[in-house]
C-alpha positions as a printed NumPy array, in Angstrom:
array([[-12.806,  36.306,  85.347],
       [-13.165,  38.894,  88.091],
       [-10.136,  40.075,  90.06 ],
       [ -9.797,  38.584,  93.5  ],
       [ -9.935,  41.032,  96.377],
       [ -7.853,  38.663,  98.495],
       [ -4.551,  39.274,  96.69 ],
       [ -1.844,  40.506,  99.024],
       [  1.553,  42.115,  98.506],
       [  3.301,  38.736,  98.841],
       [  1.089,  37.376,  96.039],
       [  2.391,  40.072,  93.708],
       [  5.957,  39.52 ,  94.87 ],
       [  5.68 ,  35.774,  94.23 ],
       [  4.158,  36.314,  90.79 ],
       [  6.793,  38.898,  89.933],
       [  9.611,  36.579,  91.011],
       [  8.123,  33.661,  89.073],
       [  7.772,  35.742,  85.899],
       [ 11.278,  37.133,  86.334],
       [ 12.811,  33.675,  86.683],
       [ 10.709,  32.335,  83.816],
       [ 11.919,  35.175,  81.582],
       [ 15.519,  34.52 ,  82.636],
       [ 15.098,  30.871,  81.636],
       [ 13.563,  31.803,  78.289],
       [ 16.391,  34.239,  77.6  ],
       [ 18.931,  31.565,  78.53 ],
       [ 17.178,  29.197,  76.127],
       [ 17.195,  31.749,  73.297],
       [ 20.892,  32.467,  73.761],
       [ 21.787,  28.756,  74.006],
       [ 19.981,  28.014,  70.729],
       [ 21.63 ,  30.968,  69.002],
       [ 25.057,  29.87 ,  70.22 ],
       [ 24.482,  26.627,  68.29 ],
       [ 23.47 ,  28.546,  65.166],
       [ 19.776,  27.771,  65.621],
       [ 16.811,  30.006,  66.2  ],
       [ 14.87 ,  29.559,  69.437],
       [ 11.892,  28.286,  67.412],
       [ 14.038,  25.668,  65.683],
       [ 15.149,  24.377,  69.086],
       [ 11.595,  24.378,  70.434],
       [ 10.266,  22.555,  67.407],
       [ 12.94 ,  19.866,  67.695],
       [ 12.204,  19.549,  71.419],
       [  8.486,  19.108,  70.731],
       [  9.154,  16.497,  68.07 ],
       [ 11.383,  14.446,  70.376],
       [  9.164,  15.075,  73.38 ],
       [  5.888,  14.216,  71.717],
       [  4.187,  11.562,  73.853],
       [  4.371,   7.987,  72.615],
       [  6.267,   8.408,  69.371],
       [  9.318,   9.887,  67.649],
       [  7.495,  12.257,  65.313],
       [  4.856,  14.971,  65.363],
       [  2.433,  16.299,  62.788],
       [  2.373,  19.892,  61.6  ],
       [ -0.87 ,  20.577,  63.483],
       [  0.544,  19.056,  66.684],
       [  3.634,  21.221,  66.369],
       [  1.467,  24.276,  65.73 ],
       [ -0.386,  23.597,  68.967],
       [  2.782,  22.975,  70.965],
       [  4.443,  26.112,  69.561],
       [  1.211,  28.111,  69.828],
       [  1.718,  29.152,  66.21 ],
       [ -0.304,  29.256,  63.03 ],
       [ -0.256,  26.177,  60.778],
       [  1.301,  28.041,  57.841],
       [  4.061,  29.435,  60.072],
       [  4.963,  25.934,  61.245],
       [  5.029,  24.689,  57.657],
       [  7.558,  27.447,  56.865],
       [  9.588,  26.568,  59.982],
       [  9.645,  22.884,  59.032],
       [ 10.771,  23.818,  55.517],
       [ 13.666,  25.89 ,  56.902],
       [ 14.636,  23.099,  59.305],
       [ 14.435,  20.533,  56.524],
       [ 16.778,  22.65 ,  54.357],
       [ 19.17 ,  22.891,  57.321],
       [ 19.167,  19.095,  57.654],
       [ 17.522,  19.105,  61.088],
       [ 14.258,  17.332,  60.227],
       [ 12.577,  15.267,  57.562],
       [  8.936,  15.133,  56.67 ],
       [  7.088,  12.2  ,  55.228],
       [  3.506,  11.447,  54.409],
       [  1.733,   9.239,  56.936],
       [  1.139,   5.73 ,  55.559],
       [ -2.371,   5.489,  57.013],
       [ -3.575,   9.074,  56.632],
       [ -2.154,  10.612,  53.462],
       [ -3.299,  14.076,  54.598],
       [ -0.976,  13.981,  57.607],
       [  2.725,  14.786,  57.479],
       [  5.124,  13.234,  59.983],
       [  8.023,  15.471,  61.018],
       [ 11.043,  13.616,  62.428],
       [ 14.472,  14.631,  63.623],
       [ 17.514,  13.731,  61.55 ],
       [ 20.726,  12.492,  63.169],
       [ 22.073,  16.055,  62.983],
       [ 18.893,  17.417,  64.559],
       [ 19.208,  14.832,  67.355],
       [ 22.794,  15.955,  68.041],
       [ 21.816,  19.609,  68.329],
       [ 18.833,  18.736,  70.492],
       [ 20.812,  16.553,  72.904],
       [ 23.44 ,  19.254,  73.429],
       [ 20.873,  21.956,  74.011],
       [ 18.595,  19.822,  76.178],
       [ 21.517,  18.966,  78.464],
       [ 22.227,  22.693,  78.902],
       [ 18.563,  23.368,  79.596],
       [ 18.347,  20.576,  82.154],
       [ 21.303,  22.039,  84.032],
       [ 19.77 ,  25.506,  83.964],
       [ 16.442,  24.142,  85.203],
       [ 18.2  ,  22.437,  88.102],
       [ 19.676,  25.779,  89.099],
       [ 16.189,  27.299,  89.054],
       [ 14.364,  24.359,  90.627],
       [ 13.599,  26.139,  93.889],
       [ 11.875,  28.959,  92.014],
       [  9.578,  26.63 ,  90.104],
       [  8.498,  24.541,  93.073],
       [  4.847,  24.672,  93.985],
       [  5.642,  25.901,  97.487],
       [  6.95 ,  29.162,  96.03 ],
       [  3.75 ,  29.853,  94.185],
       [  1.399,  28.618,  96.865],
       [  0.65 ,  32.232,  97.65 ],
       [ -1.676,  32.14 ,  94.633],
       [ -4.017,  29.656,  96.256],
       [ -7.411,  31.179,  96.679],
       [ -7.762,  32.509, 100.194],
       [-11.53 ,  32.897, 100.075]])
């Protein structure tokens, strides 16, 4: 992809502001998870399990994609979360090669508390993440 010659100072300012606010949100998320005694990855994994479209579980490979992690790393994360009582894993009835990872009642409690905090934080940042604030990135050619 070649750099666009049409980028202006306000394009860089908008991108900088977006990245700054995104990093602030990620830091907030990391600190919120840690305040509950969880790692940021544990929170994200639980969020992706609950938020997986159309069902209440996710496979290891689906979680690896959502977390942008290696399969073996997600297996280790699931094992740690299982030991902490946050998730369970079961073999799929139809496809014995697939493992279904589900939240436990304890995992659901942690997730609901943290998701409520995240929703509130997102509301406070909503103006930053609106398309109108990043419209400066539209191609001007």
